[in-house]
C-alpha positions in Angstrom: 0.1 0.1 -0.1 1.2 3.6 -0.5 2.9 5.4 2.4 0.7 7.8 4.5 0.1 11.1 2.9 1.7 13.1 5.5 4.9 11.1 5.6 8.2 13.1 4.6 10.6 11.3 2.3 13.8 12.1 0.4 13.5 11.5 -3.2 15.4 8.5 -4.1 18.3 9.2 -6.8 17.6 5.7 -8.4 18.2 7.1 -12.0 17.9 7.2 -15.2 15.4 10.1 -15.2 13.1 10.7 -18.3 10.9 13.6 -19.4 7.8 12.0 -18.1 9.2 11.4 -14.8 10.1 15.0 -14.4 6.9 16.4 -15.8 4.9 13.8 -13.4 6.4 15.4 -10.5 5.5 19.0 -11.8 1.9 17.9 -12.4 1.4 16.1 -9.1 4.3 15.2 -6.8 1.9 12.7 -5.1 1.4 10.7 -8.3 5.4 10.8 -8.7 5.9 9.4 -5.2 3.2 6.5 -5.8 4.9 5.6 -9.1 8.7 6.1 -8.7 9.3 6.1 -5.1 6.6 3.6 -3.7 6.4 1.5 -6.9 2.6 1.3 -6.5 0.9 -0.2 -9.7 -1.9 2.2 -11.3 -5.4 0.6 -10.6 -6.5 1.4 -14.2 -5.7 2.6 -17.6 -7.5 5.5 -19.1 -9.0 4.5 -22.4 -7.2 7.5 -23.9 -3.7 6.3 -22.8 -4.6 2.8 -23.9 -5.7 3.7 -27.4 -2.6 6.0 -27.6 -0.4 3.0 -27.1 -2.4 0.8 -29.5 -2.0 3.5 -32.3 1.7 4.2 -31.7 2.3 0.5 -31.8 0.5 0.2 -35.2 2.4 3.0 -36.5 5.7 1.3 -35.4 4.5 -1.9 -37.2 3.9 0.1 -40.3 7.2 1.4 -40.5 8.8 -1.9 -39.4 7.0 -3.6 -42.3 8.4 -1.1 -44.8 11.9 -1.7 -43.4 11.4 -5.4 -44.4 10.5 -4.3 -48.0 6.7 -4.4 -47.7 4.2 -1.4 -48.1 1.0 -2.4 -45.8 -2.2 -1.1 -47.1 -4.3 1.1 -44.8 -6.8 -1.8 -44.2 -4.0 -3.9 -43.0 -2.8 -1.5 -40.7 -6.2 -0.9 -39.2 -6.7 -4.7 -39.0 -3.4 -5.1 -37.1 -4.6 -2.1 -34.8 -7.9 -3.6 -34.0 -6.2 -7.0 -33.2 -3.8 -5.5 -30.7 -6.7 -3.6 -29.2 -8.8 -6.5 -28.6 -5.6 -8.4 -27.4 -4.9 -5.7 -25.0 -8.5 -5.6 -23.8 -8.5 -9.4 -23.3 -5.0 -9.6 -21.6 -5.5 -7.2 -18.6 -4.6 -7.4 -16.0 -5.5 -3.6 -15.5 -9.0 -2.3 -16.2 -9.2 0.2 -19.2 -11.5 2.6 -17.8 -13.8 5.0 -19.7 -13.6 8.2 -17.6 -16.2 10.4 -19.6 -19.7 9.5 -18.7 -21.6 7.8 -21.5 -18.6 7.5 -23.9 -18.6 4.0 -25.2 -15.4 2.0 -25.4 -15.9 1.1 -29.0 -16.1 4.6 -30.0 -12.6 5.1 -28.7 -11.6 2.1 -30.8 -13.1 3.4 -33.9 -11.4 6.7 -33.2 -7.9 5.2 -33.2 -8.7 3.2 -36.5 -9.7 6.5 -38.2 -6.6 8.3 -37.0 -4.5 5.4 -38.3 -6.2 5.2 -41.6 -5.9 9.0 -42.3 -2.3 8.7 -41.2 -1.5 6.0 -43.6 -2.8 8.1 -46.5 -1.4 11.5 -45.8 1.7 10.5 -44.0 3.0 7.1 -44.4 2.6 6.8 -48.3 4.1 9.9 -49.2 6.9 9.7 -46.6 10.4 9.5 -48.2 12.6 9.7 -45.0 15.0 7.0 -43.9 13.7 5.5 -40.6 16.6 5.1 -38.2 14.6 3.8 -35.4 11.2 3.3 -34.2 10.8 3.7 -30.3 14.4 4.5 -30.5 15.9 4.3 -26.9 18.6 6.7 -25.8 20.5 6.9 -22.5 22.9 9.9 -21.9 24.5 11.8 -19.1 23.4 15.5 -18.6 24.9 18.1 -16.2 27.8 15.7 -15.6 25.6 13.5 -13.0 22.2 12.8 -14.2 21.5 9.9 -16.5 18.5 10.7 -18.7 16.7 8.5 -21.0 13.9 8.5 -23.5 12.2 6.6 -26.4 11.7 8.6 -29.8 8.6 7.6 -31.5 10.4 7.7 -34.8 14.0 8.9 -35.6 14.3 9.4 -39.1 16.8 11.2 -41.7 16.2 13.1 -44.8 18.1 13.2 -47.8 20.2 16.2 -46.6 21.4 14.4 -43.6 19.1 16.2 -41.1 17.7 14.2 -38.3 14.1 14.3 -37.5 12.6 13.7 -34.2 8.9 12.7 -34.6 6.2 12.3 -31.9 3.0 11.1 -32.6 0.0 12.5 -30.4 -3.6 11.0 -30.2 -5.0 13.5 -27.8 -7.5 16.3 -28.3 -5.0 19.1 -28.0 -4.8 21.1 -31.3 -1.4 21.6 -32.9 -1.3 25.5 -33.2 2.2 26.4 -32.8 5.3 24.8 -31.3 5.2 25.3 -27.5 4.3 23.8 -24.3 5.1 20.3 -22.8 5.1 18.4 -26.1 7.9 21.0 -27.5 9.9 20.8 -24.4 9.9 17.1 -24.5 11.4 17.2 -28.1 13.9 19.6 -26.9 15.0 17.2 -24.2 15.2 14.4 -27.0 17.3 16.8 -29.1 19.5 17.4 -26.4 20.1 13.7 -26.0 20.8 13.5 -29.7 23.5 16.4 -29.7 25.2 14.6 -26.8 25.6 11.5 -29.1 25.4 12.5 -32.7 27.7 14.8 -34.8 24.9 17.1 -36.0 24.4 20.8 -35.9 20.6 20.8 -36.4 17.6 18.6 -35.7 14.1 18.9 -36.9 11.4 18.4 -34.3 8.1 17.2 -35.6 4.7 16.9 -33.7 2.1 14.9 -35.6 -1.4 15.6 -34.0 -3.1 12.5 -35.3 -6.6 13.5 -34.2 -6.7 16.6 -36.3 -4.4 15.5 -39.0 -1.9 18.5 -38.2 2.0 18.5 -38.3 4.1 21.2 -36.7 7.7 21.5 -36.8 10.6 23.5 -35.5 14.4 23.3 -35.8 16.9 23.3 -33.0 20.4 24.1 -33.3 23.5 22.7 -31.2 24.3 26.0 -29.9 20.8 26.0 -28.0 22.2 22.7 -26.3 23.7 24.6 -23.2 20.5 26.4 -22.5 18.2 23.2 -22.9 20.4 21.2 -20.9 20.7 23.9 -17.8 16.8 24.1 -17.8 16.5 20.4 -17.6 19.2 20.0 -14.9 17.5 22.6 -12.9 14.2 20.7 -13.1 15.7 17.5 -12.2 17.5 19.1 -9.3 14.3 20.5 -7.8 12.9 17.2 -7.9 15.7 15.6 -6.2 15.7 18.1 -3.3 12.1 17.4 -2.5 11.5 15.9 0.7 7.6 15.9 0.8 5.2 15.2 -2.0 1.7 16.8 -1.8 -1.1 16.1 -4.0 -2.3 18.7 -6.7 -6.0 17.9 -6.9 -7.9 18.9 -10.0 -10.0 17.7 -12.8 -7.1 15.3 -14.0 -7.6 13.4 -11.1 -10.2 11.4 -13.0 -7.7 10.0 -15.2 -5.2 9.1 -12.6 -4.8 5.4 -11.8 -4.1 6.2 -8.3 -7.3 7.9 -7.5 -8.6 5.0 -5.3 -5.8 5.5 -2.9 -4.9 9.1 -3.1 -6.5 11.1 -0.1 -7.0 14.3 -2.2 -9.7 12.2 -3.8 -10.8 9.7 -1.1 -11.3 12.5 1.6 -13.7 14.4 -0.3 -15.7 11.3 -1.7 -15.8 12.7 -5.2 -13.2 14.1 -7.8 -12.0 17.6 -7.1 -12.7 20.0 -9.8 
């Protein structure tokens, strides 16, 4: 069971860190403690998170098949996605929960299939980039003390030799501009590649699959020091924390710890 809410605790330095680990702490330190310090398993997956993983896996399969010399059709990709969805629902063991009242599970399954079909037509078919890795893992040292890791949805290279960090988003946020947490995540990934690759410029690409929009922005090696300093500062703040308060809000509905967190249970309802 989770440690009592009032308990003070020094953050463990069992690295490597990741961007999601850092942002989990910044969004809700209590959730960070449950997941990364106490090792508590979340009680459920939100259907949005589950759908996102299935769509990502299907896109990874598409490019993997292309590397083998095949060009799967859109209906093949959708069939693969649907089979993966059904297998994931059947396997468990965690419940896939629909948080929004009245929203059918089948609607999310169909929405993911539609995103994938549109992606196949508008992105996969015309794509001419060389794929260097799908779910490309990196592990680097930043700030001379922190190990930092991540998984790039797709790492690719164009004919001019420019690296492309491509990240797929299935949420409802629109893709106007290149800012916010999604952009910061790709900055951190670019930092990792500058650490390990002899390149001067990297193209960061956000694919908003729900609306079929793509936003991109280049980052140059000379920006590396600024990006690194910012990320190191965020990790240092995390490491210096000794208490981990909850940050109750509407997102508690989607949190897999809402059945054990006193920010929810003490009220008997979700905070707003």
